[in-house]
C-alpha positions in Angstrom: -7.8 20.8 4.6 -4.5 21.1 6.4 -4.8 17.5 7.5 -5.2 16.5 3.9 -2.1 18.4 2.9 -0.1 16.8 5.8 -1.2 13.3 4.7 -0.4 14.1 1.1 3.0 15.3 1.9 3.7 12.3 4.1 2.8 9.8 1.5 5.1 11.7 -1.0 7.9 11.7 1.6 7.6 7.9 1.7 7.8 7.7 -2.1 10.8 10.0 -2.1 12.6 7.7 0.4 11.9 4.8 -2.0 11.6 6.5 -5.3 12.4 3.5 -7.5 13.5 5.7 -10.3 13.0 5.4 -14.0 15.8 3.0 -14.3 17.7 0.7 -16.6 18.5 -2.9 -15.6 21.9 -3.9 -14.4 22.1 -6.6 -17.0 19.9 -6.5 -20.3 19.0 -4.6 -18.9 -25.1 4.7 -7.5 -27.7 2.1 -6.7 -26.1 -0.1 -4.1 -26.4 -3.8 -3.7 -27.7 -5.2 -0.4 -25.1 -5.7 2.3 -22.9 -8.6 1.3 -22.3 -11.4 3.8 -18.5 -11.5 3.3 -16.2 -11.1 6.3 -15.0 -7.6 7.2 -11.5 -9.1 7.6 -11.2 -11.1 4.5 -13.1 -10.7 1.3 -11.9 -13.3 -1.2 -13.2 -15.8 -3.7 -12.8 -19.4 -2.8 -11.6 -20.2 -6.3 -9.9 -17.6 -8.5 -11.1 -19.6 -11.6 -14.6 -18.6 -10.6 -13.8 -14.9 -11.2 -14.0 -13.9 -14.9 -10.6 -12.8 -16.2 -12.1 -9.4 -17.1 -9.9 -6.3 -16.8 -10.7 -4.3 -13.7 -12.4 -7.1 -11.8 -11.5 -7.7 -8.2 -10.2 -11.2 -7.4 -9.8 -10.7 -3.7 -9.8 -7.9 -1.1 -8.1 -8.6 2.2 -7.6 -6.3 5.2 -3.9 -5.9 6.1 -2.1 -3.9 8.8 -0.1 -1.0 7.5 2.4 0.9 9.7 1.9 4.7 10.2 -1.7 4.6 9.1 -4.5 6.9 10.5 -6.9 5.1 12.8 -9.8 6.3 10.7 -8.6 4.2 7.8 -9.1 0.6 6.8 -6.3 -0.8 4.7 -6.5 -3.6 2.2 -4.5 -5.8 -0.2 -6.4 -6.1 -3.5 -5.8 -8.6 -6.2 -7.4 -7.8 -9.6 -7.3 -8.8 -13.2 -5.3 -6.8 -15.7 -4.6 -8.2 -19.2 -5.2 -11.7 -18.0 -2.8 -11.5 -15.1 -3.4 -11.2 -11.3 -2.1 -7.8 -10.2 -1.6 -6.6 -6.7 -2.6 -3.2 -5.3 -3.0 -1.6 -1.9 -6.0 0.4 -0.8 -6.7 2.8 2.1 -10.3 3.9 2.7 -12.2 5.6 5.6 -14.2 3.3 7.7 -18.0 3.1 7.0 -19.9 4.7 4.2 -19.7 8.1 2.6 -18.5 9.7 -0.7 -14.9 10.4 -1.3 -12.4 11.4 -4.0 -10.0 8.7 -5.2 -6.2 9.4 -5.1 -4.0 7.2 -7.2 -0.4 6.9 -6.1 2.1 5.5 -8.7 5.5 4.2 -7.8 8.6 4.2 -10.1 10.3 1.3 -11.8 12.2 0.2 -14.9 12.0 2.4 -18.0 11.2 -0.4 -20.5 10.0 -3.9 -20.5 12.1 -6.6 -19.0 11.8 -10.4 -18.5 11.7 -10.0 -14.7 8.9 -11.0 -12.3 8.0 -10.5 -8.7 10.4 -7.6 -8.2 10.1 -7.0 -4.5 12.4 -4.0 -4.1 14.3 -1.4 -6.1 16.8 0.7 -4.2 14.9 1.6 -1.0 11.4 0.9 -2.5 9.6 -2.1 -1.1 6.6 -3.1 -3.3 4.2 -3.9 -0.5 1.7 -2.3 1.9 4.1 0.4 2.9 3.2 2.2 -0.3 0.0 3.5 1.4 1.5 4.4 4.7 0.5 7.9 5.8 -2.5 7.9 3.4 -5.1 10.6 4.1 -8.3 9.7 6.0 -10.2 12.2 3.9 -10.0 10.3 0.6 -9.7 6.8 -0.8 -6.2 5.9 -1.9 -5.1 3.1 -4.2 -1.4 2.2 -5.0 -1.2 -0.3 -7.8 1.8 -2.6 -8.2 2.3 -3.2 -11.9 2.8 -6.6 -13.5 6.2 -7.9 -12.6 6.3 -6.1 -9.2 5.5 -7.4 -5.7 3.1 -10.3 -5.8 1.7 -9.4 -9.2 2.0 -12.0 -12.0 3.6 -11.3 -15.3 6.8 -9.5 -16.2 7.9 -5.8 -16.2 6.3 -4.1 -19.2 7.3 -0.4 -19.2 5.0 2.7 -19.5 2.2 1.2 -21.5 1.8 -1.9 -19.3 2.1 0.2 -16.1 -0.6 2.5 -17.4 -3.0 -0.4 -18.2 -2.5 -1.9 -14.8 -3.2 1.4 -13.1 -6.3 2.0 -15.2 -7.6 -1.5 -14.2 -6.8 -0.8 -10.6 -9.0 2.3 -10.7 -11.8 0.4 -12.4 -11.6 -2.5 -10.0 -11.7 -0.5 -6.7 -14.3 1.9 -7.9 -16.6 -0.8 -9.2 -16.2 -2.9 -6.1 -16.6 -0.2 -3.5 -19.6 1.4 -5.3 -21.4 -1.9 -5.5 -20.9 -3.2 -1.9 -22.8 -1.6 0.9 -20.2 -1.6 3.6 -17.6 0.4 1.7 -17.5 4.1 1.0 -18.3 5.3 -2.4 -15.8 6.8 -4.9 -17.2 10.0 -6.3 -17.4 10.4 -10.0 -15.2 13.0 -11.5 -13.0 13.3 -8.5 -9.7 11.6 -9.5 -6.4 12.9 -8.2 -3.2 11.4 -9.7 0.3 11.6 -8.3 3.5 9.8 -9.2 7.2 9.8 -8.8 9.7 9.0 -11.5 8.3 6.3 -13.8 5.1 6.7 -11.8 5.0 10.3 -12.9 4.9 9.2 -16.5 2.1 6.8 -15.6 -0.1 9.5 -14.2 0.6 11.8 -17.1 -0.4 9.0 -19.5 -3.6 8.2 -17.6 -4.5 11.9 -17.6 -4.2 11.8 -21.4 -6.8 9.0 -21.5 -9.4 10.3 -19.0 -11.7 13.3 -18.5 -12.4 12.8 -14.8 -9.0 13.8 -13.5 -8.9 17.0 -11.3 -5.2 17.2 -10.7 -1.9 15.6 -11.8 1.3 15.9 -9.8 4.4 14.4 -11.4 7.7 14.5 -9.5 10.9 13.8 -11.5 8.7 12.2 -14.2 9.6 10.0 -17.1 8.0 11.9 -20.0 7.8 9.2 -22.6 10.3 7.5 -24.9 9.7 10.1 -27.6 11.0 13.1 -25.6 13.3 11.0 -23.4 14.7 9.0 -26.2 15.5 12.1 -28.4 17.4 13.6 -25.5 19.4 10.4 -24.9 20.2 10.1 -28.6 21.5 13.7 -28.7 23.6 13.2 -25.5 25.3 9.9 -26.1 28.5 11.4 -24.9 27.1 11.0 -21.4 27.2 7.2 -20.5 24.0 7.5 -18.4 21.9 8.6 -21.3 23.7 6.3 -23.8 22.9 3.3 -21.6 19.3 4.3 -21.5 19.2 4.5 -25.3 20.9 1.2 -25.7 18.4 -0.3 -23.3 15.5 0.9 -25.4 17.1 -0.3 -28.6 17.5 -3.8 -27.2 13.9 -3.8 -26.1 12.0 -1.9 -28.8 14.4 -1.8 -31.8 16.3 1.0 -33.5 15.2 4.3 -32.0 12.6 6.0 -34.1 9.7 7.9 -32.4 7.5 7.1 -35.4 7.7 3.3 -34.8 4.6 1.8 -33.1 6.8 0.4 -30.3 8.0 3.8 -29.3 4.7 5.5 -29.8 3.1 3.1 -27.4 5.7 4.0 -24.8 5.1 7.7 -25.2 2.5 10.2 -23.8 -0.1 11.8 -25.9 0.2 15.0 -23.8 -2.1 17.0 -26.1 -5.1 15.1 -24.7 -4.5 16.1 -21.1 -7.2 18.4 -19.9 -6.5 18.4 -16.1 -4.1 20.9 -14.5 -0.6 19.4 -14.3 2.2 20.2 -11.9 5.7 19.1 -13.0 8.4 19.2 -10.3 12.0 18.5 -11.3 15.5 18.9 -9.9 18.3 20.2 -12.1 20.8 17.7 -10.6 18.7 14.6 -11.4 20.9 11.8 -12.7 18.0 9.5 -13.7 15.7 11.9 -15.5 17.2 14.9 -17.4 15.6 18.1 -16.2 15.6 19.3 -19.8 13.1 16.5 -20.8 10.6 17.7 -18.2 11.1 21.3 -19.4 10.5 20.2 -23.0 7.2 18.6 -22.0 6.2 21.8 -20.2 7.0 24.0 -23.2 5.0 21.7 -25.5 2.0 21.7 -23.2 2.3 25.5 -22.7 2.4 26.0 -26.5 -0.7 23.9 -26.7 -2.4 26.2 -24.2 -2.8 23.5 -21.5 -2.9 24.1 -17.8 0.6 23.2 -16.8 2.9 24.5 -14.1 6.6 23.6 -13.7 9.0 24.1 -10.8 12.6 23.5 -11.5 14.6 23.1 -8.3 18.2 24.1 -8.5 20.4 21.3 -7.3 17.5 19.0 -6.7 18.3 15.3 -7.1 16.0 12.5 -8.4 12.6 12.7 -6.6 14.0 15.8 -4.8 14.8 13.8 -1.7 17.5 16.4 -0.9 15.0 19.3 -1.1 12.1 17.9 0.9 11.2 21.2 2.6 11.0 23.0 -0.7 9.0 20.1 -2.2 6.5 20.0 0.6 5.9 23.7 0.3 5.4 23.4 -3.4 2.9 20.6 -3.0 1.0 22.5 -0.3 0.7 25.5 -2.5 -0.5 23.3 -5.4 -3.2 21.4 -3.5 -4.4 24.6 -1.8 -5.4 25.7 -5.3 -6.3 22.4 -6.9 -8.0 20.3 -4.2 -11.8 20.2 -4.7 -12.8 17.7 -2.1 
């Protein structure tokens, strides 16, 4: 168990270094099949057109080398279909067979849709195989790159699109591994979600759509355009929050939480059944700590299982409070890891 915690903290440390915050643009801103004959090094279809463009279908799975990875793990680059686009993800899995939980790690990104594609880096985040560095050898890990990021097709889509791409990554890797003999199985009902910044919003959104989630950890999370937008509208005297609001208005129209465009980019938190851990710094200049506290109060009022830790002086993703963050995560997983 201690090894799991160490790996969990390490992968979060990587995400903190490259947190790719909820940001605005600078301008506009079961029964198994027989062993398959495919190579253990490269599993790919000869012609992508032969693969039905069905959401959550693997197009290719190729082994890649990832620095700082445990020797017990095999690491892969996966391409899969999501809403008719080829989307990239990285996967770490123990060698051989066995039954494991699935951990989904979600990176941050732009706070709304944007006509940009193949975004390779934001701040210190590189959208590549390094997203699964330090993955735990005691679970299967998948880190999806949403449309518009890395080698994924399409353009940046915001919370709703990120959520769709992550759901399809979960479906793709689970279906593929559980139907090919040489890969480990992903255990039903053992899904762990963790995300930083915009990725925190993604995991909260996914938890509102699924019943098989055992734990949600959201660090400096974007909490949806309803709560976030209201805060920005009420604090337009601060140029940071005014710029975010202007960004949303350009993309989704005049701000109104009752409009379909804003509802689609918000989180139906009342549907979350898993335990949720919200961690937020009070000196965050990308996500107002008050918005995270608002979500906490709403969930608490709804009698949901939610815990919040507000860190005095903590910046975005708490990269300046790593020791405190690591201890908080250790304590959380000690109570909420079910193998």
